[in-house]
gemmi code that builds the backbone of each chain (N, CA, C; Angstrom):
import gemmi

chains = {
    "A": [
        ("UNK", (26.250, 59.914, 13.953), (25.651, 60.011, 15.279), (24.418, 59.826, 15.648)),
        ("UNK", (23.885, 58.826, 16.435), (22.293, 58.791, 16.584), (22.060, 58.952, 18.071)),
        ("UNK", (20.836, 59.717, 18.427), (20.499, 60.108, 19.786), (20.005, 58.603, 20.074)),
        ("UNK", (20.851, 58.628, 21.495), (20.123, 57.449, 22.301), (18.863, 57.779, 22.914)),
        ("UNK", (17.826, 56.913, 22.819), (16.588, 56.900, 23.151), (16.431, 57.490, 24.730)),
        ("UNK", (17.388, 56.964, 25.277), (17.218, 57.243, 27.021), (17.483, 58.792, 26.909)),
        ("UNK", (18.418, 59.280, 26.195), (18.729, 60.656, 26.319), (17.703, 61.513, 25.788)),
        ("UNK", (17.094, 61.137, 24.636), (15.870, 61.746, 24.073), (14.790, 61.876, 25.416)),
        ("UNK", (14.782, 61.007, 26.068), (13.406, 60.701, 26.926), (13.870, 61.680, 27.886)),
        ("UNK", (15.245, 62.072, 28.460), (15.514, 62.771, 29.325), (15.347, 64.260, 29.129)),
        ("UNK", (15.653, 64.481, 27.640), (15.663, 65.614, 27.167), (14.447, 66.069, 27.189)),
        ("UNK", (13.113, 65.405, 26.724), (11.788, 65.432, 26.717), (11.318, 66.086, 27.991)),
        ("UNK", (11.623, 65.029, 29.163), (11.351, 65.478, 30.280), (11.724, 66.623, 30.825)),
        ("UNK", (12.827, 67.154, 30.378), (13.342, 68.593, 31.149), (12.419, 69.642, 30.296)),
        ("UNK", (11.702, 69.377, 29.356), (11.380, 70.422, 28.349), (10.176, 71.301, 29.364)),
        ("UNK", (9.148, 70.895, 29.859), (8.252, 71.631, 30.448), (9.120, 72.702, 31.473)),
        ("UNK", (9.771, 72.371, 32.198), (10.503, 73.121, 33.082), (11.289, 74.453, 32.312)),
        ("UNK", (12.149, 73.620, 31.398), (13.024, 74.270, 30.570), (11.927, 75.666, 29.738)),
        ("UNK", (10.805, 75.239, 29.448), (9.999, 76.036, 28.648), (9.663, 77.294, 29.757)),
        ("UNK", (9.182, 76.827, 30.986), (8.591, 77.769, 31.875), (9.725, 78.704, 32.370)),
        ("UNK", (11.028, 78.223, 32.468), (12.125, 79.117, 32.552), (12.335, 80.052, 31.413)),
        ("UNK", (12.162, 79.654, 30.130), (12.173, 80.331, 29.064), (11.163, 81.432, 29.010)),
        ("UNK", (9.954, 81.466, 29.414), (8.822, 82.335, 29.446), (9.171, 83.247, 30.532)),
        ("UNK", (9.890, 82.535, 31.648), (10.159, 83.615, 32.749), (11.082, 84.683, 32.090)),
        ("UNK", (12.094, 84.097, 31.502), (13.064, 85.350, 31.107), (12.719, 85.988, 30.163)),
        ("UNK", (12.060, 85.669, 29.035), (11.536, 86.613, 27.954), (10.308, 87.063, 28.005)),
        ("UNK", (9.366, 86.472, 28.972), (8.024, 87.307, 28.907), (7.079, 86.918, 27.857)),
        ("UNK", (7.347, 85.929, 26.961), (6.925, 85.519, 26.087), (6.613, 84.168, 25.447)),
        ("UNK", (5.364, 83.482, 25.272), (5.609, 82.128, 24.949), (6.079, 81.831, 23.678)),
        ("UNK", (5.580, 82.571, 22.600), (6.156, 82.187, 21.474), (7.688, 82.367, 21.543)),
        ("UNK", (8.124, 83.163, 21.849), (9.691, 83.328, 21.628), (10.361, 82.425, 22.620)),
        ("UNK", (9.490, 82.192, 23.914), (10.122, 81.094, 24.611), (10.178, 79.693, 23.795)),
        ("UNK", (9.228, 79.561, 23.053), (9.169, 78.088, 22.334), (10.203, 77.899, 21.266)),
        ("UNK", (10.491, 79.303, 20.645), (11.718, 79.357, 19.729), (12.942, 79.072, 20.398)),
        ("UNK", (13.085, 79.635, 21.794), (14.618, 79.186, 22.419), (14.404, 77.749, 22.768)),
        ("UNK", (13.532, 77.362, 22.928), (13.434, 75.848, 23.466), (13.842, 75.008, 22.499)),
        ("UNK", (13.336, 75.335, 21.229), (13.707, 74.794, 20.013), (15.006, 74.951, 19.532)),
        ("UNK", (15.583, 76.062, 19.733), (17.099, 76.368, 19.358), (17.802, 75.549, 20.376)),
        ("UNK", (17.448, 75.795, 21.542), (18.152, 74.914, 22.554), (18.349, 73.507, 22.221)),
        ("UNK", (17.202, 72.611, 21.972), (17.550, 71.169, 21.568), (17.999, 71.286, 20.608)),
        ("UNK", (18.199, 72.058, 19.546), (18.949, 71.444, 18.139), (20.404, 71.823, 18.659)),
        ("UNK", (20.670, 72.937, 19.557), (22.111, 73.189, 19.998), (22.679, 71.738, 20.955)),
        ("UNK", (21.629, 71.282, 21.661), (22.130, 70.504, 22.524), (22.313, 68.889, 21.716)),
        ("UNK", (21.520, 68.760, 20.667), (21.791, 67.465, 19.979), (22.956, 67.635, 19.008)),
        ("UNK", (23.246, 69.018, 18.658), (24.401, 69.141, 17.611), (25.736, 68.768, 18.790)),
        ("UNK", (25.508, 69.023, 19.986), (26.735, 68.904, 20.725), (26.679, 67.824, 21.578)),
        ("UNK", (25.755, 66.705, 21.408), (25.311, 65.768, 22.459), (26.773, 65.028, 22.950)),
        ("UNK", (27.626, 65.237, 21.963), (28.913, 64.312, 22.447), (29.378, 65.087, 23.585)),
        ("UNK", (29.356, 66.376, 23.631), (29.916, 67.195, 24.958), (29.257, 66.766, 26.256)),
        ("UNK", (28.111, 66.266, 26.154), (27.528, 65.805, 27.391), (27.860, 64.595, 28.176)),
        ("UNK", (28.167, 64.579, 29.186), (28.827, 63.520, 29.978), (27.469, 62.889, 30.697)),
        ("UNK", (27.148, 61.787, 30.095), (26.130, 60.896, 30.772), (26.521, 60.810, 32.275)),
        ("UNK", (25.131, 60.766, 33.150), (25.339, 60.802, 34.511), (25.229, 62.085, 35.098)),
        ("UNK", (25.611, 63.312, 34.201), (25.591, 64.493, 34.956), (24.288, 65.002, 34.437)),
        ("UNK", (23.774, 66.046, 35.090), (22.662, 66.752, 34.918), (22.301, 67.422, 33.847)),
        ("UNK", (21.474, 66.682, 33.083), (20.775, 67.110, 31.659), (20.191, 68.352, 31.724)),
        ("UNK", (19.277, 68.389, 32.842), (18.613, 69.619, 32.811), (19.399, 71.168, 32.917)),
        ("UNK", (20.244, 70.975, 34.090), (21.377, 72.110, 33.896), (22.075, 72.580, 32.936)),
        ("UNK", (22.390, 71.470, 31.937), (23.089, 71.522, 30.789), (22.020, 72.389, 29.624)),
        ("UNK", (20.859, 71.839, 29.923), (19.761, 72.456, 28.664), (19.865, 73.829, 29.155)),
        ("UNK", (19.551, 74.119, 30.818), (19.146, 75.605, 31.012), (20.366, 76.283, 30.637)),
        ("UNK", (21.392, 75.859, 30.519), (22.719, 76.639, 30.441), (22.391, 77.187, 28.870)),
        ("UNK", (22.401, 76.279, 28.141), (22.350, 76.494, 26.741), (21.013, 77.425, 26.455)),
        ("UNK", (20.031, 77.430, 27.083), (18.965, 78.247, 26.811), (18.967, 79.655, 27.568)),
        ("UNK", (19.803, 79.509, 28.521), (20.244, 81.046, 29.176), (21.119, 81.562, 28.072)),
        ("UNK", (22.118, 81.178, 27.895), (23.131, 81.725, 27.124), (22.464, 82.315, 25.649)),
        ("UNK", (21.514, 81.367, 25.123), (21.235, 81.690, 24.019), (20.221, 82.840, 24.133)),
        ("UNK", (19.397, 83.100, 25.020), (18.420, 84.177, 25.460), (19.370, 85.496, 25.863)),
        ("UNK", (20.586, 85.366, 26.328), (21.526, 86.426, 26.849), (22.009, 87.006, 25.377)),
        ("UNK", (22.547, 86.065, 24.577), (23.102, 86.550, 23.411), (22.129, 86.979, 22.315)),
        ("UNK", (20.968, 86.750, 22.439), (19.693, 87.186, 21.520), (19.756, 88.755, 22.093)),
        ("UNK", (19.448, 88.682, 23.560), (18.880, 89.776, 24.005), (20.128, 90.866, 23.824)),
        ("UNK", (21.178, 90.720, 23.722), (22.183, 91.729, 23.275), (22.180, 92.372, 21.965)),
        ("UNK", (21.205, 91.361, 20.901), (20.869, 91.954, 19.893), (20.004, 92.866, 19.790)),
        ("UNK", (18.716, 92.334, 20.238), (17.645, 92.956, 20.115), (16.913, 93.303, 21.497)),
        ("UNK", (16.451, 94.424, 21.897), (15.919, 94.782, 23.141), (14.862, 94.025, 23.369)),
        ("UNK", (14.202, 93.769, 24.497), (12.999, 92.993, 24.939), (11.973, 93.644, 24.098)),
        ("UNK", (11.256, 93.340, 23.006), (10.278, 94.004, 22.236), (8.907, 93.840, 22.730)),
        ("UNK", (8.473, 92.813, 23.119), (7.096, 92.214, 23.414), (6.767, 92.343, 25.071)),
        ("UNK", (6.164, 93.393, 25.506), (5.668, 93.293, 26.891), (4.346, 92.839, 27.103)),
        ("UNK", (3.797, 92.895, 26.315), (2.346, 92.319, 26.283), (1.617, 92.926, 27.454)),
        ("UNK", (1.425, 94.302, 27.226), (1.151, 95.181, 28.602), (-0.304, 94.958, 28.621)),
        ("UNK", (-1.273, 94.311, 27.748), (-2.785, 94.286, 27.717), (-3.115, 93.037, 28.584)),
        ("UNK", (-2.166, 92.241, 28.958), (-2.390, 91.220, 29.862), (-3.128, 89.933, 29.297)),
        ("UNK", (-2.982, 89.925, 28.258), (-3.393, 88.718, 27.138), (-2.489, 87.681, 27.417)),
        ("UNK", (-1.266, 87.863, 28.165), (-0.333, 86.775, 27.985), (-0.649, 85.552, 28.478)),
        ("UNK", (-1.333, 85.319, 29.557), (-1.855, 83.916, 30.225), (-2.815, 83.333, 29.083)),
        ("UNK", (-3.345, 84.148, 28.385), (-4.425, 83.259, 27.451), (-3.811, 82.563, 26.483)),
        ("UNK", (-2.351, 82.849, 26.120), (-1.767, 82.032, 25.430), (-1.435, 80.770, 25.980)),
        ("UNK", (-1.515, 80.392, 26.978), (-1.109, 79.113, 27.641), (-2.215, 78.305, 27.529)),
        ("UNK", (-2.124, 77.205, 27.283), (-3.188, 76.281, 27.155), (-3.740, 75.738, 28.740)),
        ("UNK", (-3.038, 75.495, 29.498), (-3.487, 75.617, 30.621), (-3.593, 77.040, 31.652)),
        ("UNK", (-4.710, 77.172, 31.891), (-4.959, 78.618, 32.161), (-5.079, 78.821, 33.781)),
        ("UNK", (-4.249, 79.636, 34.193), (-4.605, 79.841, 35.851), (-6.194, 79.848, 36.157)),
        ("UNK", (-6.411, 79.498, 37.396), (-7.842, 79.457, 37.652), (-7.898, 81.134, 37.940)),
        ("UNK", (-9.431, 81.376, 37.681), (-9.962, 82.607, 37.957), (-9.298, 83.334, 39.178)),
        ("UNK", (-9.375, 82.899, 40.157), (-9.199, 83.500, 41.552), (-7.505, 83.815, 41.644)),
        ("UNK", (-6.884, 82.874, 41.263), (-5.318, 83.142, 41.246), (-4.804, 83.837, 40.029)),
        ("UNK", (-5.700, 84.256, 39.088), (-5.346, 85.054, 37.723), (-4.629, 86.407, 38.025)),
        ("UNK", (-5.114, 87.076, 38.882), (-4.961, 88.345, 39.464), (-3.452, 88.246, 40.051)),
        ("UNK", (-3.440, 87.381, 41.042), (-1.909, 87.323, 41.565), (-0.990, 86.791, 40.676)),
        ("UNK", (-1.351, 85.900, 39.463), (-0.384, 85.356, 38.656), (-0.075, 86.744, 37.579)),
        ("UNK", (-0.942, 87.658, 37.290), (-0.675, 88.775, 36.447), (0.294, 89.627, 37.123)),
        ("UNK", (-0.028, 89.856, 38.665), (0.643, 91.038, 39.355), (2.221, 90.645, 39.403)),
        ("UNK", (2.255, 89.081, 39.507), (3.571, 88.495, 39.918), (4.455, 88.611, 38.635)),
        ("UNK", (3.630, 88.149, 37.387), (4.327, 88.269, 36.174), (4.962, 89.513, 35.724)),
        ("UNK", (4.012, 90.562, 36.042), (4.471, 92.117, 35.855), (5.810, 92.731, 36.951)),
        ("UNK", (5.648, 92.294, 37.942), (6.559, 92.523, 38.792), (7.909, 91.759, 38.336)),
        ("UNK", (7.808, 90.445, 38.171), (9.104, 89.686, 37.768), (9.646, 90.148, 36.394)),
        ("UNK", (8.893, 90.948, 35.525), (9.470, 91.415, 34.507), (10.303, 92.702, 34.421)),
        ("UNK", (9.885, 93.381, 35.710), (10.772, 94.551, 36.106), (12.133, 94.050, 36.746)),
        ("UNK", (12.404, 93.164, 37.090), (13.508, 92.763, 37.810), (14.751, 92.917, 36.647)),
        ("UNK", (15.877, 93.207, 36.975), (17.061, 93.208, 35.966), (17.047, 91.658, 35.621)),
        ("UNK", (17.642, 91.314, 34.395), (17.911, 89.733, 33.931), (18.484, 89.212, 35.094)),
        ("UNK", (19.651, 89.694, 35.371), (20.367, 88.731, 36.224), (19.833, 88.400, 37.538)),
        ("UNK", (18.985, 89.158, 37.928), (18.356, 88.993, 39.455), (17.241, 88.280, 39.018)),
        ("UNK", (16.418, 88.099, 37.738), (15.265, 87.479, 37.288), (15.697, 86.074, 37.290)),
        ("UNK", (16.704, 85.718, 36.536), (17.240, 84.403, 36.301), (17.860, 83.678, 37.453)),
        ("UNK", (18.504, 84.258, 38.444), (18.692, 83.656, 39.323), (17.665, 83.490, 40.543)),
        ("UNK", (16.969, 84.193, 40.589), (15.656, 84.015, 41.469), (14.945, 82.804, 40.872)),
        ("UNK", (14.301, 82.633, 39.573), (13.765, 81.628, 39.134), (14.420, 80.312, 39.088)),
        ("UNK", (15.789, 80.232, 38.892), (16.435, 79.125, 38.882), (16.362, 78.129, 40.307)),
        ("UNK", (16.626, 79.327, 41.297), (16.915, 78.663, 42.700), (15.471, 78.699, 43.297)),
        ("UNK", (14.555, 79.636, 43.137), (13.150, 79.612, 43.873), (12.150, 78.709, 43.023)),
        ("UNK", (12.349, 78.448, 41.997), (11.431, 77.768, 41.017), (11.541, 76.678, 40.372)),
        ("UNK", (12.804, 76.854, 39.491), (13.310, 75.528, 38.984), (14.050, 74.392, 39.534)),
        ("UNK", (14.331, 74.562, 40.880), (14.769, 73.696, 41.813), (16.203, 73.348, 41.800)),
        ("UNK", (16.885, 74.258, 41.133), (18.475, 74.279, 41.354), (19.167, 74.842, 42.693)),
        ("UNK", (20.272, 74.144, 43.097), (20.932, 74.693, 44.268), (21.622, 75.934, 43.604)),
        ("UNK", (22.191, 76.583, 44.646), (22.904, 78.002, 44.611), (24.028, 77.408, 43.737)),
        ("UNK", (24.775, 76.212, 43.831), (25.956, 76.019, 43.185), (25.588, 75.902, 41.603)),
        ("UNK", (24.444, 74.982, 41.478), (24.010, 74.802, 40.188), (23.695, 76.005, 39.138)),
        ("UNK", (22.878, 76.688, 40.118), (22.460, 78.197, 39.296), (23.779, 78.984, 38.992)),
        ("UNK", (24.936, 78.902, 39.864), (26.089, 79.635, 39.747), (26.690, 79.141, 38.394)),
        ("UNK", (26.746, 77.684, 38.203), (27.339, 77.298, 37.008), (26.512, 77.189, 35.774)),
        ("UNK", (25.018, 77.615, 35.891), (24.205, 77.917, 34.835), (24.537, 79.201, 34.247)),
        ("UNK", (24.646, 80.409, 35.092), (24.742, 81.414, 34.975), (26.186, 81.965, 34.770)),
        ("UNK", (27.195, 81.114, 35.075), (28.690, 81.370, 34.890), (29.168, 82.379, 35.761)),
        ("UNK", (28.869, 82.130, 36.976), (29.361, 83.301, 37.980), (29.629, 82.634, 39.223)),
        ("UNK", (29.689, 83.351, 40.408), (30.015, 82.704, 41.452), (28.957, 82.424, 42.391)),
        ("UNK", (28.991, 81.416, 43.522), (27.858, 81.359, 43.892), (27.298, 82.504, 44.882)),
        ("UNK", (28.213, 83.194, 45.667), (27.907, 84.452, 46.115), (27.032, 85.535, 45.452)),
        ("UNK", (27.663, 85.453, 44.084), (27.026, 86.418, 43.434), (25.422, 86.061, 43.077)),
        ("UNK", (25.332, 84.675, 42.959), (23.785, 84.194, 42.834), (23.083, 84.496, 43.885)),
        ("UNK", (23.531, 84.250, 45.566), (23.033, 84.475, 46.559), (22.668, 85.948, 46.627)),
        ("UNK", (23.533, 86.589, 46.191), (23.247, 88.217, 46.494), (22.088, 88.713, 45.455)),
        ("UNK", (22.288, 88.071, 44.120), (21.061, 88.425, 43.126), (19.853, 88.068, 43.568)),
        ("UNK", (19.940, 86.833, 44.125), (18.588, 86.315, 44.915), (17.766, 87.193, 45.804)),
        ("UNK", (18.760, 87.476, 46.778), (18.185, 88.522, 47.848), (17.901, 90.113, 47.286)),
        ("UNK", (18.735, 90.500, 46.290), (18.271, 91.514, 45.849), (16.917, 91.547, 45.046)),
        ("UNK", (16.860, 90.517, 44.303), (15.648, 90.189, 43.516), (14.191, 90.039, 44.406)),
        ("UNK", (14.361, 89.193, 45.545), (13.335, 89.372, 46.520), (12.998, 90.529, 47.226)),
        ("UNK", (14.062, 91.261, 47.768), (13.938, 92.713, 48.474), (13.002, 93.609, 47.162)),
        ("UNK", (13.480, 93.635, 45.920), (12.642, 94.458, 44.962), (11.227, 93.841, 44.911)),
        ("UNK", (10.999, 92.404, 44.635), (9.790, 91.961, 44.706), (8.887, 92.350, 45.720)),
        ("UNK", (9.551, 92.137, 47.014), (8.567, 92.452, 47.971), (8.143, 93.991, 48.019)),
        ("UNK", (8.805, 94.948, 47.464), (8.396, 96.173, 47.355), (7.381, 96.305, 46.213)),
        ("UNK", (7.702, 95.656, 45.077), (6.932, 95.920, 44.013), (5.377, 95.182, 44.160)),
        ("UNK", (5.509, 94.053, 45.081), (4.339, 93.432, 45.246), (3.494, 93.735, 46.686)),
        ("UNK", (4.250, 94.648, 47.146), (3.685, 95.532, 48.587), (3.391, 94.612, 49.417)),
        ("UNK", (4.534, 93.483, 49.555), (4.509, 92.508, 50.464), (5.098, 93.052, 51.665)),
        ("UNK", (4.449, 93.131, 52.807), (5.119, 93.577, 54.192), (5.177, 92.496, 55.080)),
        ("UNK", (5.767, 92.931, 56.192), (5.624, 91.724, 57.148), (4.343, 91.370, 57.425)),
        ("UNK", (4.101, 90.062, 57.857), (2.969, 89.450, 57.951), (2.000, 90.218, 58.994)),
        ("UNK", (2.890, 90.548, 59.921), (2.223, 90.993, 61.266), (1.531, 92.382, 60.883)),
        ("UNK", (1.902, 92.946, 60.094), (1.341, 94.346, 59.643), (-0.072, 94.135, 59.227)),
        ("UNK", (-0.373, 93.098, 58.621), (-1.565, 93.016, 57.835), (-2.602, 93.032, 58.847)),
        ("UNK", (-2.818, 92.265, 59.962), (-4.069, 92.041, 61.008), (-4.527, 93.145, 61.240)),
        ("UNK", (-3.701, 94.237, 62.228), (-4.284, 95.229, 62.840), (-4.884, 96.328, 61.917)),
        ("UNK", (-3.977, 96.311, 60.758), (-4.332, 97.392, 59.428), (-5.647, 97.072, 58.939)),
        ("UNK", (-5.787, 95.866, 58.693), (-7.159, 95.358, 58.146), (-8.190, 95.672, 58.861)),
        ("UNK", (-8.051, 95.278, 60.169), (-9.094, 95.547, 61.381), (-9.427, 96.996, 61.448)),
        ("UNK", (-8.474, 97.805, 61.546), (-8.754, 99.131, 61.871), (-9.433, 99.735, 60.540)),
        ("UNK", (-9.214, 99.393, 59.279), (-9.828, 99.593, 58.129), (-11.276, 99.402, 58.051)),
        ("UNK", (-11.476, 97.923, 58.346), (-12.791, 97.548, 58.675), (-13.635, 98.405, 59.585)),
        ("UNK", (-13.069, 98.464, 60.548), (-13.781, 99.653, 61.768), (-14.309, 100.839, 61.341)),
        ("UNK", (-13.138, 101.493, 60.567), (-13.658, 102.924, 59.925), (-14.457, 102.679, 59.037)),
        ("UNK", (-14.641, 101.936, 58.194), (-15.565, 101.537, 56.915), (-17.010, 101.423, 57.695)),
        ("UNK", (-16.917, 100.557, 58.738), (-18.435, 100.517, 59.147), (-18.677, 101.778, 59.865)),
        ("UNK", (-17.995, 102.641, 60.458), (-18.262, 103.438, 61.158), (-18.983, 104.684, 60.132)),
        ("UNK", (-18.351, 104.798, 58.835), (-18.804, 105.839, 58.024), (-19.993, 105.608, 57.217)),
        ("UNK", (-20.403, 104.072, 57.334), (-21.614, 103.922, 56.660), (-22.897, 104.271, 57.288)),
        ("UNK", (-23.613, 105.218, 56.698), (-24.921, 105.753, 57.175), (-25.665, 104.655, 57.677)),
    ],
    "B": [
        ("UNK", (22.470, 99.353, 37.220), (22.234, 101.058, 36.942), (21.037, 101.693, 37.909)),
        ("UNK", (19.923, 101.002, 37.990), (18.910, 101.529, 38.786), (19.325, 100.787, 40.158)),
        ("UNK", (20.127, 99.871, 40.303), (20.418, 99.261, 41.599), (21.194, 100.047, 42.556)),
        ("UNK", (21.479, 101.264, 42.407), (22.303, 102.211, 43.298), (21.870, 102.218, 44.554)),
        ("UNK", (20.494, 102.403, 44.940), (20.250, 102.622, 46.316), (20.215, 101.355, 47.004)),
        ("UNK", (20.852, 101.384, 48.345), (20.837, 100.137, 49.094), (19.368, 99.879, 49.627)),
        ("UNK", (19.265, 98.618, 49.890), (17.805, 98.387, 50.235), (17.563, 98.730, 51.485)),
        ("UNK", (16.465, 99.223, 51.576), (15.874, 99.939, 52.934), (15.916, 98.592, 53.867)),
        ("UNK", (16.056, 99.379, 55.048), (16.005, 98.545, 56.488), (14.598, 98.433, 56.626)),
        ("UNK", (14.021, 97.104, 56.660), (12.657, 96.990, 56.786), (12.061, 97.001, 58.551)),
        ("UNK", (12.973, 97.155, 59.219), (12.848, 97.188, 60.836), (13.152, 98.708, 61.394)),
        ("UNK", (12.269, 98.863, 62.200), (12.693, 100.375, 62.903), (13.885, 100.196, 63.935)),
        ("UNK", (14.520, 100.918, 64.047), (15.847, 100.828, 64.666), (15.608, 101.057, 66.232)),
        ("UNK", (14.312, 101.398, 66.675), (13.804, 101.902, 67.971), (13.932, 100.508, 68.820)),
        ("UNK", (14.727, 100.361, 69.763), (14.581, 99.187, 70.561), (13.166, 99.004, 71.265)),
        ("UNK", (12.445, 99.843, 71.617), (11.264, 99.718, 72.112), (10.608, 98.613, 71.182)),
        ("UNK", (10.354, 99.142, 70.133), (9.557, 98.352, 68.941), (10.403, 97.180, 68.363)),
        ("UNK", (11.362, 96.909, 68.735), (12.002, 95.704, 68.084), (11.897, 94.411, 69.020)),
        ("UNK", (11.643, 94.639, 70.090), (11.611, 93.392, 71.148), (10.740, 92.351, 70.180)),
        ("UNK", (9.346, 92.790, 69.706), (8.544, 91.668, 69.317), (9.092, 90.742, 68.213)),
        ("UNK", (10.320, 91.131, 67.566), (10.454, 90.682, 66.214), (11.777, 90.034, 66.227)),
        ("UNK", (12.318, 89.426, 67.461), (13.528, 88.732, 67.823), (13.871, 87.686, 67.045)),
        ("UNK", (12.756, 86.970, 66.609), (12.471, 85.753, 65.827), (13.297, 85.973, 64.538)),
        ("UNK", (13.195, 86.971, 63.997), (13.790, 87.068, 62.570), (15.431, 86.935, 62.690)),
        ("UNK", (16.102, 86.301, 61.408), (17.509, 86.030, 61.407), (17.961, 87.388, 61.212)),
        ("UNK", (19.188, 87.470, 61.586), (19.986, 88.544, 61.631), (20.781, 88.783, 59.996)),
        ("UNK", (20.812, 87.988, 59.285), (21.503, 87.832, 58.126), (20.402, 88.111, 57.051)),
        ("UNK", (19.239, 88.217, 57.331), (18.216, 88.125, 56.206), (17.695, 89.311, 56.017)),
        ("UNK", (17.776, 89.865, 54.846), (17.207, 91.262, 54.763), (15.815, 91.659, 54.902)),
        ("UNK", (15.166, 90.444, 54.504), (13.679, 90.323, 54.608), (13.223, 89.569, 55.573)),
        ("UNK", (12.071, 89.634, 56.385), (11.704, 88.724, 57.188), (11.409, 87.501, 56.792)),
        ("UNK", (11.130, 86.387, 57.416), (10.543, 84.998, 56.995), (9.411, 84.843, 56.349)),
        ("UNK", (8.460, 85.604, 56.895), (7.174, 85.698, 56.070), (7.211, 86.387, 54.859)),
        ("UNK", (7.739, 87.261, 54.724), (7.867, 88.085, 53.379), (8.625, 87.203, 52.457)),
        ("UNK", (9.835, 86.485, 52.900), (10.499, 85.555, 52.074), (9.417, 84.191, 51.636)),
        ("UNK", (8.729, 83.731, 52.568), (7.855, 82.606, 52.211), (6.674, 83.135, 51.202)),
        ("UNK", (6.160, 84.083, 51.446), (5.307, 84.899, 50.582), (5.677, 84.820, 49.258)),
        ("UNK", (6.842, 85.149, 48.999), (7.328, 85.613, 47.712), (7.661, 84.276, 46.921)),
        ("UNK", (8.140, 83.416, 47.884), (8.565, 81.886, 47.341), (7.178, 81.344, 46.881)),
        ("UNK", (6.429, 81.407, 47.509), (5.198, 80.639, 47.502), (4.533, 81.455, 45.906)),
        ("UNK", (4.523, 82.759, 45.744), (3.932, 83.122, 44.575), (4.916, 82.989, 43.392)),
        ("UNK", (5.895, 82.739, 43.475), (7.059, 82.593, 42.541), (6.530, 81.253, 41.962)),
        ("UNK", (6.576, 80.058, 42.900), (6.477, 78.740, 42.644), (4.861, 78.549, 42.075)),
        ("UNK", (3.975, 79.302, 42.383), (2.503, 79.199, 41.764), (2.811, 79.803, 40.590)),
        ("UNK", (3.349, 80.913, 40.475), (3.364, 81.557, 38.995), (4.004, 80.113, 37.846)),
        ("UNK", (5.409, 79.793, 38.528), (6.047, 79.103, 37.709), (5.138, 77.656, 37.211)),
        ("UNK", (4.667, 77.367, 38.363), (3.508, 75.931, 37.998), (2.660, 76.379, 37.037)),
        ("UNK", (2.299, 77.691, 37.194), (1.090, 77.977, 36.157), (1.917, 77.992, 34.581)),
        ("UNK", (3.052, 78.103, 34.561), (3.737, 78.020, 33.294), (4.053, 76.391, 32.517)),
        ("UNK", (4.071, 75.677, 33.499), (4.411, 74.402, 33.131), (3.090, 73.498, 32.509)),
        ("UNK", (3.445, 72.930, 31.059), (2.422, 72.466, 30.265), (3.191, 71.035, 29.965)),
        ("UNK", (2.307, 70.223, 29.364), (3.040, 69.094, 28.812), (3.787, 69.407, 27.605)),
        ("UNK", (4.792, 68.640, 27.367), (5.914, 68.849, 26.421), (5.153, 69.201, 24.765)),
        ("UNK", (5.401, 70.503, 24.348), (4.379, 70.574, 23.185), (4.985, 69.489, 21.940)),
        ("UNK", (3.708, 69.038, 21.260), (4.101, 68.134, 20.245), (5.417, 68.444, 19.237)),
        ("UNK", (5.540, 69.601, 19.188), (6.424, 69.951, 18.082), (7.865, 69.610, 18.821)),
        ("UNK", (8.206, 69.735, 19.903), (9.543, 69.222, 20.520), (9.514, 67.742, 20.465)),
        ("UNK", (8.125, 67.011, 20.709), (8.606, 65.477, 20.378), (8.787, 65.347, 19.207)),
        ("UNK", (7.964, 65.716, 18.492), (8.247, 65.469, 16.568), (9.594, 65.859, 16.195)),
        ("UNK", (10.257, 67.097, 16.823), (11.599, 67.366, 16.555), (12.673, 66.348, 17.026)),
        ("UNK", (12.716, 65.992, 18.332), (13.340, 65.079, 18.574), (13.211, 63.428, 17.684)),
        ("UNK", (12.060, 63.073, 17.870), (11.741, 61.788, 17.051), (12.324, 61.936, 15.431)),
        ("UNK", (11.991, 63.045, 14.945), (12.422, 62.975, 13.477), (13.759, 63.134, 13.316)),
        ("UNK", (14.553, 63.902, 14.159), (16.081, 63.806, 14.263), (16.596, 62.453, 14.582)),
        ("UNK", (15.917, 61.664, 15.336), (16.241, 60.251, 15.682), (16.227, 59.511, 14.666)),
        ("UNK", (15.157, 59.521, 13.954), (14.859, 58.563, 12.773), (15.797, 58.726, 11.700)),
        ("UNK", (16.247, 60.284, 11.161), (17.071, 60.791, 10.198), (18.464, 60.332, 10.683)),
        ("UNK", (18.774, 60.273, 11.894), (20.269, 59.873, 12.306), (20.492, 58.439, 12.180)),
        ("UNK", (19.405, 57.922, 12.318), (19.167, 56.257, 12.380), (19.744, 55.618, 10.877)),
        ("UNK", (18.894, 56.530, 10.068), (19.094, 56.404, 8.753), (20.196, 56.277, 8.017)),
        ("UNK", (20.990, 57.227, 8.595), (22.428, 57.574, 8.092), (23.565, 56.505, 8.617)),
        ("UNK", (23.265, 56.568, 10.051), (24.367, 55.496, 10.514), (24.116, 54.103, 10.421)),
        ("UNK", (25.040, 53.223, 10.546), (25.170, 51.823, 10.409), (24.050, 51.229, 11.228)),
        ("UNK", (23.600, 50.137, 10.944), (22.415, 49.602, 11.869), (23.352, 48.745, 13.208)),
        ("UNK", (22.785, 49.268, 14.071), (23.315, 48.666, 15.540), (23.219, 47.313, 16.087)),
    ],
}
model = gemmi.Model(1)
for chain_id, residues in chains.items():
    chain = gemmi.Chain(chain_id)
    for i, (resn, *xyz) in enumerate(residues, 1):
        res = gemmi.Residue()
        res.name, res.seqid = resn, gemmi.SeqId(i, " ")
        for name, pos in zip(("N", "CA", "C"), xyz):
            atom = gemmi.Atom()
            atom.name, atom.element = name, gemmi.Element(name[0])
            atom.pos, atom.b_iso = gemmi.Position(*pos), 0.0
            res.add_atom(atom)
        chain.add_residue(res)
    model.add_chain(chain)
structure = gemmi.Structure()
structure.add_model(model)
structure.setup_entities()
């Protein structure tokens, strides 16, 4: 069995997003890289079961997701990277201004249950449809939808994102009060 | 397990304060602005994780490619 160069290129092209998905799931860059490596090896070993013309990305995401889930069953999520050094392990670092937001979001995302996190990331960031996400996670489309909704609700609480209307008057009031109290 | 409690209703049920928020979809549990903000933050988080394919994966696939070429008959 030899790997068709076209397939190889499609696989390589899928890696950046696959890797980002892995990091989102396990919260650790090194572990995510191991997951990606294992995913590629499994994919190669089973390349005959891949049907040309179908979605290679979805296939690879499915393998990585299942690897993560089976690994997770064996050992608990160990590295939480509480000191925030996480982003430093990335070669492309987020800009200073968005760094705080990046960290806040990362922490909030890590607090979601696995099923909600994977659904939200697949649909909201990796660019899959609800149907594709359902295939990747091996569940019904309706289940994905409700997981995504619950994830959003949870995140809005964790990130204190309120209705935009509430920010304006509140900020103004605070500014006025602060101004009055200044000597 | 920790998901027992139902999502809190983000809007007041008082009709006098609800008149200004009629734009919101009825089936959406969160306001549109909130959903948009979360979506935006999620994407910028994810984009921050995107890096060029690390060399180890390029090498891995190329090495396998060569070793399988060696084994198979010439095409």
